[in-house]
mmCIF file of the N, C-alpha and C atoms, coordinates in Angstrom:
data_MODEL
# 
_entry.id   MODEL 
# 
loop_
_atom_site.group_PDB 
_atom_site.id 
_atom_site.type_symbol 
_atom_site.label_atom_id 
_atom_site.label_alt_id 
_atom_site.label_comp_id 
_atom_site.label_asym_id 
_atom_site.label_entity_id 
_atom_site.label_seq_id 
_atom_site.pdbx_PDB_ins_code 
_atom_site.Cartn_x 
_atom_site.Cartn_y 
_atom_site.Cartn_z 
_atom_site.occupancy 
_atom_site.B_iso_or_equiv 
_atom_site.pdbx_formal_charge 
_atom_site.auth_seq_id 
_atom_site.auth_comp_id 
_atom_site.auth_asym_id 
_atom_site.auth_atom_id 
_atom_site.pdbx_PDB_model_num 
ATOM 1   N N  . MET A 1 1  ? 0.873   -1.177  -0.007  1.00 0.00 ? 1  MET A N  1 
ATOM 2   C CA . MET A 1 1  ? -0.025  -0.017  -0.013  1.00 0.00 ? 1  MET A CA 1 
ATOM 3   C C  . MET A 1 1  ? 0.864   1.203   -0.011  1.00 0.00 ? 1  MET A C  1 
ATOM 4   N N  . PHE A 1 2  ? 0.650   2.116   -0.955  1.00 0.00 ? 2  PHE A N  1 
ATOM 5   C CA . PHE A 1 2  ? 1.454   3.328   -1.010  1.00 0.00 ? 2  PHE A CA 1 
ATOM 6   C C  . PHE A 1 2  ? 0.868   4.433   -0.130  1.00 0.00 ? 2  PHE A C  1 
ATOM 7   N N  . GLN A 1 3  ? -0.442  4.498   -0.038  1.00 0.00 ? 3  GLN A N  1 
ATOM 8   C CA . GLN A 1 3  ? -1.074  5.609   0.698   1.00 0.00 ? 3  GLN A CA 1 
ATOM 9   C C  . GLN A 1 3  ? -2.145  5.119   1.627   1.00 0.00 ? 3  GLN A C  1 
ATOM 10  N N  . PHE A 1 4  ? -2.461  5.950   2.626   1.00 0.00 ? 4  PHE A N  1 
ATOM 11  C CA . PHE A 1 4  ? -3.617  5.696   3.474   1.00 0.00 ? 4  PHE A CA 1 
ATOM 12  C C  . PHE A 1 4  ? -4.732  6.613   3.032   1.00 0.00 ? 4  PHE A C  1 
ATOM 13  N N  . SER A 1 5  ? -4.400  7.857   2.775   1.00 0.00 ? 5  SER A N  1 
ATOM 14  C CA . SER A 1 5  ? -5.353  8.826   2.312   1.00 0.00 ? 5  SER A CA 1 
ATOM 15  C C  . SER A 1 5  ? -4.793  9.621   1.148   1.00 0.00 ? 5  SER A C  1 
ATOM 16  N N  . ILE A 1 6  ? -5.624  10.062  0.289   1.00 0.00 ? 6  ILE A N  1 
ATOM 17  C CA . ILE A 1 6  ? -5.203  10.855  -0.843  1.00 0.00 ? 6  ILE A CA 1 
ATOM 18  C C  . ILE A 1 6  ? -5.981  12.166  -0.847  1.00 0.00 ? 6  ILE A C  1 
ATOM 19  N N  . TYR A 1 7  ? -5.263  13.266  -0.991  1.00 0.00 ? 7  TYR A N  1 
ATOM 20  C CA . TYR A 1 7  ? -5.863  14.564  -1.046  1.00 0.00 ? 7  TYR A CA 1 
ATOM 21  C C  . TYR A 1 7  ? -5.479  15.203  -2.370  1.00 0.00 ? 7  TYR A C  1 
ATOM 22  N N  . VAL A 1 8  ? -6.424  15.910  -2.984  1.00 0.00 ? 8  VAL A N  1 
ATOM 23  C CA . VAL A 1 8  ? -6.203  16.507  -4.317  1.00 0.00 ? 8  VAL A CA 1 
ATOM 24  C C  . VAL A 1 8  ? -6.341  17.995  -4.177  1.00 0.00 ? 8  VAL A C  1 
ATOM 25  N N  . ARG A 1 9  ? -5.457  18.702  -4.889  1.00 0.00 ? 9  ARG A N  1 
ATOM 26  C CA . ARG A 1 9  ? -5.541  20.149  -4.954  1.00 0.00 ? 9  ARG A CA 1 
ATOM 27  C C  . ARG A 1 9  ? -5.275  20.568  -6.399  1.00 0.00 ? 9  ARG A C  1 
ATOM 28  N N  . HIS A 1 10 ? -6.188  21.288  -7.001  1.00 0.00 ? 10 HIS A N  1 
ATOM 29  C CA . HIS A 1 10 ? -6.009  21.812  -8.329  1.00 0.00 ? 10 HIS A CA 1 
ATOM 30  C C  . HIS A 1 10 ? -5.169  23.066  -8.284  1.00 0.00 ? 10 HIS A C  1 
ATOM 31  N N  . CYS A 1 11 ? -4.176  23.146  -9.103  1.00 0.00 ? 11 CYS A N  1 
ATOM 32  C CA . CYS A 1 11 ? -3.351  24.338  -9.243  1.00 0.00 ? 11 CYS A CA 1 
ATOM 33  C C  . CYS A 1 11 ? -3.406  24.819  -10.701 1.00 0.00 ? 11 CYS A C  1 
ATOM 34  N N  . ALA A 1 12 ? -3.556  26.070  -10.906 1.00 0.00 ? 12 ALA A N  1 
ATOM 35  C CA . ALA A 1 12 ? -3.692  26.581  -12.269 1.00 0.00 ? 12 ALA A CA 1 
ATOM 36  C C  . ALA A 1 12 ? -2.411  26.608  -13.054 1.00 0.00 ? 12 ALA A C  1 
ATOM 37  N N  . SER A 1 13 ? -1.260  26.555  -12.400 1.00 0.00 ? 13 SER A N  1 
ATOM 38  C CA . SER A 1 13 ? 0.015   26.616  -13.107 1.00 0.00 ? 13 SER A CA 1 
ATOM 39  C C  . SER A 1 13 ? 1.073   25.893  -12.292 1.00 0.00 ? 13 SER A C  1 
ATOM 40  N N  . ARG A 1 14 ? 2.246   25.628  -12.895 1.00 0.00 ? 14 ARG A N  1 
ATOM 41  C CA . ARG A 1 14 ? 3.356   25.016  -12.156 1.00 0.00 ? 14 ARG A CA 1 
ATOM 42  C C  . ARG A 1 14 ? 3.850   25.923  -11.061 1.00 0.00 ? 14 ARG A C  1 
ATOM 43  N N  . GLU A 1 15 ? 3.826   27.195  -11.329 1.00 0.00 ? 15 GLU A N  1 
ATOM 44  C CA . GLU A 1 15 ? 4.275   28.165  -10.312 1.00 0.00 ? 15 GLU A CA 1 
ATOM 45  C C  . GLU A 1 15 ? 3.383   28.120  -9.077  1.00 0.00 ? 15 GLU A C  1 
ATOM 46  N N  . ASN A 1 16 ? 2.068   28.056  -9.348  1.00 0.00 ? 16 ASN A N  1 
ATOM 47  C CA . ASN A 1 16 ? 1.124   27.930  -8.220  1.00 0.00 ? 16 ASN A CA 1 
ATOM 48  C C  . ASN A 1 16 ? 1.302   26.610  -7.473  1.00 0.00 ? 16 ASN A C  1 
ATOM 49  N N  . ALA A 1 17 ? 1.526   25.528  -8.171  1.00 0.00 ? 17 ALA A N  1 
ATOM 50  C CA . ALA A 1 17 ? 1.795   24.241  -7.564  1.00 0.00 ? 17 ALA A CA 1 
ATOM 51  C C  . ALA A 1 17 ? 3.076   24.334  -6.718  1.00 0.00 ? 17 ALA A C  1 
ATOM 52  N N  . ALA A 1 18 ? 4.113   25.000  -7.171  1.00 0.00 ? 18 ALA A N  1 
ATOM 53  C CA . ALA A 1 18 ? 5.343   25.140  -6.422  1.00 0.00 ? 18 ALA A CA 1 
ATOM 54  C C  . ALA A 1 18 ? 5.118   25.799  -5.087  1.00 0.00 ? 18 ALA A C  1 
ATOM 55  N N  . VAL A 1 19 ? 4.216   26.784  -5.047  1.00 0.00 ? 19 VAL A N  1 
ATOM 56  C CA . VAL A 1 19 ? 3.886   27.471  -3.787  1.00 0.00 ? 19 VAL A CA 1 
ATOM 57  C C  . VAL A 1 19 ? 3.271   26.430  -2.791  1.00 0.00 ? 19 VAL A C  1 
ATOM 58  N N  . HIS A 1 20 ? 2.390   25.619  -3.277  1.00 0.00 ? 20 HIS A N  1 
ATOM 59  C CA . HIS A 1 20 ? 1.754   24.651  -2.372  1.00 0.00 ? 20 HIS A CA 1 
ATOM 60  C C  . HIS A 1 20 ? 2.709   23.530  -1.973  1.00 0.00 ? 20 HIS A C  1 
ATOM 61  N N  . LEU A 1 21 ? 3.586   23.125  -2.863  1.00 0.00 ? 21 LEU A N  1 
ATOM 62  C CA . LEU A 1 21 ? 4.569   22.140  -2.513  1.00 0.00 ? 21 LEU A CA 1 
ATOM 63  C C  . LEU A 1 21 ? 5.487   22.675  -1.427  1.00 0.00 ? 21 LEU A C  1 
ATOM 64  N N  . LYS A 1 22 ? 5.890   23.920  -1.557  1.00 0.00 ? 22 LYS A N  1 
ATOM 65  C CA . LYS A 1 22 ? 6.747   24.549  -0.534  1.00 0.00 ? 22 LYS A CA 1 
ATOM 66  C C  . LYS A 1 22 ? 6.010   24.608  0.818   1.00 0.00 ? 22 LYS A C  1 
ATOM 67  N N  . ARG A 1 23 ? 4.754   24.913  0.789   1.00 0.00 ? 23 ARG A N  1 
ATOM 68  C CA . ARG A 1 23 ? 3.917   24.989  2.016   1.00 0.00 ? 23 ARG A CA 1 
ATOM 69  C C  . ARG A 1 23 ? 3.806   23.606  2.681   1.00 0.00 ? 23 ARG A C  1 
ATOM 70  N N  . VAL A 1 24 ? 3.644   22.569  1.881   1.00 0.00 ? 24 VAL A N  1 
ATOM 71  C CA . VAL A 1 24 ? 3.560   21.200  2.451   1.00 0.00 ? 24 VAL A CA 1 
ATOM 72  C C  . VAL A 1 24 ? 4.908   20.833  3.045   1.00 0.00 ? 24 VAL A C  1 
ATOM 73  N N  . LYS A 1 25 ? 6.006   21.073  2.326   1.00 0.00 ? 25 LYS A N  1 
ATOM 74  C CA . LYS A 1 25 ? 7.327   20.731  2.837   1.00 0.00 ? 25 LYS A CA 1 
ATOM 75  C C  . LYS A 1 25 ? 7.627   21.461  4.163   1.00 0.00 ? 25 LYS A C  1 
ATOM 76  N N  . ALA A 1 26 ? 7.156   22.645  4.325   1.00 0.00 ? 26 ALA A N  1 
ATOM 77  C CA . ALA A 1 26 ? 7.377   23.385  5.546   1.00 0.00 ? 26 ALA A CA 1 
ATOM 78  C C  . ALA A 1 26 ? 6.569   22.815  6.734   1.00 0.00 ? 26 ALA A C  1 
ATOM 79  N N  . ALA A 1 27 ? 5.563   22.059  6.448   1.00 0.00 ? 27 ALA A N  1 
ATOM 80  C CA . ALA A 1 27 ? 4.699   21.553  7.528   1.00 0.00 ? 27 ALA A CA 1 
ATOM 81  C C  . ALA A 1 27 ? 4.806   20.007  7.666   1.00 0.00 ? 27 ALA A C  1 
ATOM 82  N N  . LEU A 1 28 ? 5.877   19.415  7.207   1.00 0.00 ? 28 LEU A N  1 
ATOM 83  C CA . LEU A 1 28 ? 6.031   17.993  7.264   1.00 0.00 ? 28 LEU A CA 1 
ATOM 84  C C  . LEU A 1 28 ? 6.051   17.543  8.744   1.00 0.00 ? 28 LEU A C  1 
ATOM 85  N N  . PRO A 1 29 ? 5.437   16.386  9.073   1.00 0.00 ? 29 PRO A N  1 
ATOM 86  C CA . PRO A 1 29 ? 5.461   15.866  10.445  1.00 0.00 ? 29 PRO A CA 1 
ATOM 87  C C  . PRO A 1 29 ? 6.822   15.305  10.794  1.00 0.00 ? 29 PRO A C  1 
ATOM 88  N N  . ASP A 1 30 ? 7.111   15.226  12.093  1.00 0.00 ? 30 ASP A N  1 
ATOM 89  C CA . ASP A 1 30 ? 8.409   14.651  12.539  1.00 0.00 ? 30 ASP A CA 1 
ATOM 90  C C  . ASP A 1 30 ? 8.496   13.180  12.134  1.00 0.00 ? 30 ASP A C  1 
ATOM 91  N N  . TYR A 1 31 ? 7.373   12.468  12.186  1.00 0.00 ? 31 TYR A N  1 
ATOM 92  C CA . TYR A 1 31 ? 7.318   11.088  11.847  1.00 0.00 ? 31 TYR A CA 1 
ATOM 93  C C  . TYR A 1 31 ? 6.260   10.892  10.781  1.00 0.00 ? 31 TYR A C  1 
ATOM 94  N N  . GLY A 1 32 ? 6.432   9.885   9.987   1.00 0.00 ? 32 GLY A N  1 
ATOM 95  C CA . GLY A 1 32 ? 5.451   9.586   8.953   1.00 0.00 ? 32 GLY A CA 1 
ATOM 96  C C  . GLY A 1 32 ? 6.016   9.907   7.560   1.00 0.00 ? 32 GLY A C  1 
ATOM 97  N N  . GLN A 1 33 ? 5.185   9.817   6.588   1.00 0.00 ? 33 GLN A N  1 
ATOM 98  C CA . GLN A 1 33 ? 5.600   10.022  5.209   1.00 0.00 ? 33 GLN A CA 1 
ATOM 99  C C  . GLN A 1 33 ? 4.578   10.870  4.483   1.00 0.00 ? 33 GLN A C  1 
ATOM 100 N N  . VAL A 1 34 ? 5.041   11.714  3.605   1.00 0.00 ? 34 VAL A N  1 
ATOM 101 C CA . VAL A 1 34 ? 4.147   12.479  2.744   1.00 0.00 ? 34 VAL A CA 1 
ATOM 102 C C  . VAL A 1 34 ? 4.688   12.331  1.335   1.00 0.00 ? 34 VAL A C  1 
ATOM 103 N N  . GLY A 1 35 ? 3.830   11.947  0.409   1.00 0.00 ? 35 GLY A N  1 
ATOM 104 C CA . GLY A 1 35 ? 4.210   11.863  -0.987  1.00 0.00 ? 35 GLY A CA 1 
ATOM 105 C C  . GLY A 1 35 ? 3.495   12.916  -1.793  1.00 0.00 ? 35 GLY A C  1 
ATOM 106 N N  . LEU A 1 36 ? 4.204   13.547  -2.700  1.00 0.00 ? 36 LEU A N  1 
ATOM 107 C CA . LEU A 1 36 ? 3.600   14.578  -3.536  1.00 0.00 ? 36 LEU A CA 1 
ATOM 108 C C  . LEU A 1 36 ? 3.748   14.171  -4.993  1.00 0.00 ? 36 LEU A C  1 
ATOM 109 N N  . LEU A 1 37 ? 2.647   14.236  -5.695  1.00 0.00 ? 37 LEU A N  1 
ATOM 110 C CA . LEU A 1 37 ? 2.655   13.876  -7.143  1.00 0.00 ? 37 LEU A CA 1 
ATOM 111 C C  . LEU A 1 37 ? 2.037   15.025  -7.897  1.00 0.00 ? 37 LEU A C  1 
ATOM 112 N N  . THR A 1 38 ? 2.740   15.550  -8.880  1.00 0.00 ? 38 THR A N  1 
ATOM 113 C CA . THR A 1 38 ? 2.182   16.635  -9.652  1.00 0.00 ? 38 THR A CA 1 
ATOM 114 C C  . THR A 1 38 ? 1.870   16.064  -11.053 1.00 0.00 ? 38 THR A C  1 
ATOM 115 N N  . ILE A 1 39 ? 0.628   16.235  -11.493 1.00 0.00 ? 39 ILE A N  1 
ATOM 116 C CA . ILE A 1 39 ? 0.207   15.782  -12.837 1.00 0.00 ? 39 ILE A CA 1 
ATOM 117 C C  . ILE A 1 39 ? -0.477  16.916  -13.538 1.00 0.00 ? 39 ILE A C  1 
ATOM 118 N N  . THR A 1 40 ? -0.535  16.820  -14.851 1.00 0.00 ? 40 THR A N  1 
ATOM 119 C CA . THR A 1 40 ? -1.156  17.859  -15.672 1.00 0.00 ? 40 THR A CA 1 
ATOM 120 C C  . THR A 1 40 ? -2.674  17.668  -15.672 1.00 0.00 ? 40 THR A C  1 
ATOM 121 N N  . ASP A 1 41 ? -3.400  18.684  -16.125 1.00 0.00 ? 41 ASP A N  1 
ATOM 122 C CA . ASP A 1 41 ? -4.862  18.558  -16.262 1.00 0.00 ? 41 ASP A CA 1 
ATOM 123 C C  . ASP A 1 41 ? -5.218  17.425  -17.224 1.00 0.00 ? 41 ASP A C  1 
ATOM 124 N N  . LYS A 1 42 ? -4.458  17.288  -18.254 1.00 0.00 ? 42 LYS A N  1 
ATOM 125 C CA . LYS A 1 42 ? -4.727  16.230  -19.263 1.00 0.00 ? 42 LYS A CA 1 
ATOM 126 C C  . LYS A 1 42 ? -4.563  14.856  -18.596 1.00 0.00 ? 42 LYS A C  1 
ATOM 127 N N  . GLN A 1 43 ? -3.510  14.659  -17.839 1.00 0.00 ? 43 GLN A N  1 
ATOM 128 C CA . GLN A 1 43 ? -3.302  13.385  -17.166 1.00 0.00 ? 43 GLN A CA 1 
ATOM 129 C C  . GLN A 1 43 ? -4.429  13.102  -16.165 1.00 0.00 ? 43 GLN A C  1 
ATOM 130 N N  . PHE A 1 44 ? -4.784  14.112  -15.444 1.00 0.00 ? 44 PHE A N  1 
ATOM 131 C CA . PHE A 1 44 ? -5.894  13.971  -14.475 1.00 0.00 ? 44 PHE A CA 1 
ATOM 132 C C  . PHE A 1 44 ? -7.191  13.610  -15.168 1.00 0.00 ? 44 PHE A C  1 
ATOM 133 N N  . SER A 1 45 ? -7.452  14.159  -16.351 1.00 0.00 ? 45 SER A N  1 
ATOM 134 C CA . SER A 1 45 ? -8.679  13.899  -17.028 1.00 0.00 ? 45 SER A CA 1 
ATOM 135 C C  . SER A 1 45 ? -8.730  12.470  -17.564 1.00 0.00 ? 45 SER A C  1 
ATOM 136 N N  . GLU A 1 46 ? -7.571  11.809  -17.671 1.00 0.00 ? 46 GLU A N  1 
ATOM 137 C CA . GLU A 1 46 ? -7.524  10.467  -18.227 1.00 0.00 ? 46 GLU A CA 1 
ATOM 138 C C  . GLU A 1 46 ? -7.514  9.386   -17.088 1.00 0.00 ? 46 GLU A C  1 
ATOM 139 N N  . ILE A 1 47 ? -7.743  9.787   -15.858 1.00 0.00 ? 47 ILE A N  1 
ATOM 140 C CA . ILE A 1 47 ? -7.790  8.803   -14.723 1.00 0.00 ? 47 ILE A CA 1 
ATOM 141 C C  . ILE A 1 47 ? -8.989  7.853   -14.961 1.00 0.00 ? 47 ILE A C  1 
ATOM 142 N N  . GLU A 1 48 ? -8.751  6.580   -14.756 1.00 0.00 ? 48 GLU A N  1 
ATOM 143 C CA . GLU A 1 48 ? -9.831  5.598   -14.841 1.00 0.00 ? 48 GLU A CA 1 
ATOM 144 C C  . GLU A 1 48 ? -10.084 5.077   -13.442 1.00 0.00 ? 48 GLU A C  1 
ATOM 145 N N  . LEU A 1 49 ? -11.338 5.130   -13.036 1.00 0.00 ? 49 LEU A N  1 
ATOM 146 C CA . LEU A 1 49 ? -11.746 4.638   -11.728 1.00 0.00 ? 49 LEU A CA 1 
ATOM 147 C C  . LEU A 1 49 ? -12.579 3.405   -11.891 1.00 0.00 ? 49 LEU A C  1 
ATOM 148 N N  . PHE A 1 50 ? -12.359 2.396   -11.062 1.00 0.00 ? 50 PHE A N  1 
ATOM 149 C CA . PHE A 1 50 ? -13.067 1.159   -11.088 1.00 0.00 ? 50 PHE A CA 1 
ATOM 150 C C  . PHE A 1 50 ? -13.699 0.868   -9.752  1.00 0.00 ? 50 PHE A C  1 
ATOM 151 N N  . PHE A 1 51 ? -14.938 0.500   -9.730  1.00 0.00 ? 51 PHE A N  1 
ATOM 152 C CA . PHE A 1 51 ? -15.666 0.179   -8.490  1.00 0.00 ? 51 PHE A CA 1 
ATOM 153 C C  . PHE A 1 51 ? -16.295 -1.172  -8.693  1.00 0.00 ? 51 PHE A C  1 
ATOM 154 N N  . LYS A 1 52 ? -16.185 -2.022  -7.713  1.00 0.00 ? 52 LYS A N  1 
ATOM 155 C CA . LYS A 1 52 ? -16.826 -3.312  -7.775  1.00 0.00 ? 52 LYS A CA 1 
ATOM 156 C C  . LYS A 1 52 ? -17.227 -3.708  -6.339  1.00 0.00 ? 52 LYS A C  1 
ATOM 157 N N  . LYS A 1 53 ? -18.440 -4.247  -6.267  1.00 0.00 ? 53 LYS A N  1 
ATOM 158 C CA . LYS A 1 53 ? -18.950 -4.728  -4.975  1.00 0.00 ? 53 LYS A CA 1 
ATOM 159 C C  . LYS A 1 53 ? -18.674 -6.194  -4.850  1.00 0.00 ? 53 LYS A C  1 
ATOM 160 N N  . LYS A 1 54 ? -18.408 -6.640  -3.628  1.00 0.00 ? 54 LYS A N  1 
ATOM 161 C CA . LYS A 1 54 ? -18.248 -8.058  -3.392  1.00 0.00 ? 54 LYS A CA 1 
ATOM 162 C C  . LYS A 1 54 ? -19.576 -8.753  -3.533  1.00 0.00 ? 54 LYS A C  1 
ATOM 163 N N  . GLU A 1 55 ? -19.534 -9.991  -3.977  1.00 0.00 ? 55 GLU A N  1 
ATOM 164 C CA . GLU A 1 55 ? -20.807 -10.751 -4.112  1.00 0.00 ? 55 GLU A CA 1 
ATOM 165 C C  . GLU A 1 55 ? -21.239 -11.131 -2.695  1.00 0.00 ? 55 GLU A C  1 
ATOM 166 N N  . VAL A 1 56 ? -22.509 -10.973 -2.459  1.00 0.00 ? 56 VAL A N  1 
ATOM 167 C CA . VAL A 1 56 ? -23.070 -11.293 -1.165  1.00 0.00 ? 56 VAL A CA 1 
ATOM 168 C C  . VAL A 1 56 ? -24.167 -12.320 -1.422  1.00 0.00 ? 56 VAL A C  1 
ATOM 169 N N  . ALA A 1 57 ? -24.131 -13.411 -0.623  1.00 0.00 ? 57 ALA A N  1 
ATOM 170 C CA . ALA A 1 57 ? -25.190 -14.433 -0.731  1.00 0.00 ? 57 ALA A CA 1 
ATOM 171 C C  . ALA A 1 57 ? -26.544 -13.810 -0.380  1.00 0.00 ? 57 ALA A C  1 
ATOM 172 N N  . PRO A 1 58 ? -27.569 -14.141 -1.125  1.00 0.00 ? 58 PRO A N  1 
ATOM 173 C CA . PRO A 1 58 ? -28.892 -13.572 -0.827  1.00 0.00 ? 58 PRO A CA 1 
ATOM 174 C C  . PRO A 1 58 ? -29.366 -14.053 0.525   1.00 0.00 ? 58 PRO A C  1 
ATOM 175 N N  . ASN A 1 59 ? -30.062 -13.197 1.229   1.00 0.00 ? 59 ASN A N  1 
ATOM 176 C CA . ASN A 1 59 ? -30.628 -13.573 2.512   1.00 0.00 ? 59 ASN A CA 1 
ATOM 177 C C  . ASN A 1 59 ? -31.724 -14.587 2.317   1.00 0.00 ? 59 ASN A C  1 
ATOM 178 N N  . ALA A 1 60 ? -31.767 -15.560 3.255   1.00 0.00 ? 60 ALA A N  1 
ATOM 179 C CA . ALA A 1 60 ? -32.856 -16.564 3.248   1.00 0.00 ? 60 ALA A CA 1 
ATOM 180 C C  . ALA A 1 60 ? -34.133 -15.797 3.527   1.00 0.00 ? 60 ALA A C  1 
ATOM 181 N N  . PRO A 1 61 ? -35.236 -16.180 2.902   1.00 0.00 ? 61 PRO A N  1 
ATOM 182 C CA . PRO A 1 61 ? -36.467 -15.479 3.222   1.00 0.00 ? 61 PRO A CA 1 
ATOM 183 C C  . PRO A 1 61 ? -36.823 -15.647 4.715   1.00 0.00 ? 61 PRO A C  1 
ATOM 184 N N  . GLY A 1 62 ? -37.239 -14.543 5.301   1.00 0.00 ? 62 GLY A N  1 
ATOM 185 C CA . GLY A 1 62 ? -37.583 -14.571 6.732   1.00 0.00 ? 62 GLY A CA 1 
ATOM 186 C C  . GLY A 1 62 ? -38.954 -15.242 6.923   1.00 0.00 ? 62 GLY A C  1 
ATOM 187 N N  . GLN A 1 63 ? -39.171 -15.629 8.194   1.00 0.00 ? 63 GLN A N  1 
ATOM 188 C CA . GLN A 1 63 ? -40.476 -16.291 8.484   1.00 0.00 ? 63 GLN A CA 1 
ATOM 189 C C  . GLN A 1 63 ? -41.500 -15.166 8.712   1.00 0.00 ? 63 GLN A C  1 
ATOM 190 N N  . GLN A 1 64 ? -42.614 -15.316 8.061   1.00 0.00 ? 64 GLN A N  1 
ATOM 191 C CA . GLN A 1 64 ? -43.666 -14.326 8.192   1.00 0.00 ? 64 GLN A CA 1 
ATOM 192 C C  . GLN A 1 64 ? -44.369 -14.490 9.539   1.00 0.00 ? 64 GLN A C  1 
ATOM 193 N N  . LEU A 1 65 ? -44.493 -13.390 10.275  1.00 0.00 ? 65 LEU A N  1 
ATOM 194 C CA . LEU A 1 65 ? -45.150 -13.428 11.577  1.00 0.00 ? 65 LEU A CA 1 
ATOM 195 C C  . LEU A 1 65 ? -46.515 -12.768 11.465  1.00 0.00 ? 65 LEU A C  1 
ATOM 196 N N  . GLU A 1 66 ? -47.497 -13.387 12.131  1.00 0.00 ? 66 GLU A N  1 
ATOM 197 C CA . GLU A 1 66 ? -48.844 -12.816 12.090  1.00 0.00 ? 66 GLU A CA 1 
ATOM 198 C C  . GLU A 1 66 ? -49.192 -12.420 13.533  1.00 0.00 ? 66 GLU A C  1 
ATOM 199 N N  . LEU A 1 67 ? -49.607 -11.153 13.740  1.00 0.00 ? 67 LEU A N  1 
ATOM 200 C CA . LEU A 1 67 ? -49.823 -10.669 15.066  1.00 0.00 ? 67 LEU A CA 1 
ATOM 201 C C  . LEU A 1 67 ? -51.283 -10.886 15.500  1.00 0.00 ? 67 LEU A C  1 
ATOM 202 N N  . PHE A 1 68 ? -52.241 -10.923 14.605  1.00 0.00 ? 68 PHE A N  1 
ATOM 203 C CA . PHE A 1 68 ? -53.669 -11.049 14.992  1.00 0.00 ? 68 PHE A CA 1 
ATOM 204 C C  . PHE A 1 68 ? -54.257 -12.313 14.398  1.00 0.00 ? 68 PHE A C  1 
# 
């Protein structure tokens, strides 16, 4: 596992991204790891996301109860 959480920040230019990278570097924790990845808008637009649910066995029909 590379990450526990991912946070995304859009920056309009490389110069703007450099400002935020500098800010993150200045606030690094004493322990732990921080990874920074800079990608272009085009690369971001080509991200493919996949979602799949685990198969779950259907519930057995419950017993019908009659109160009256």
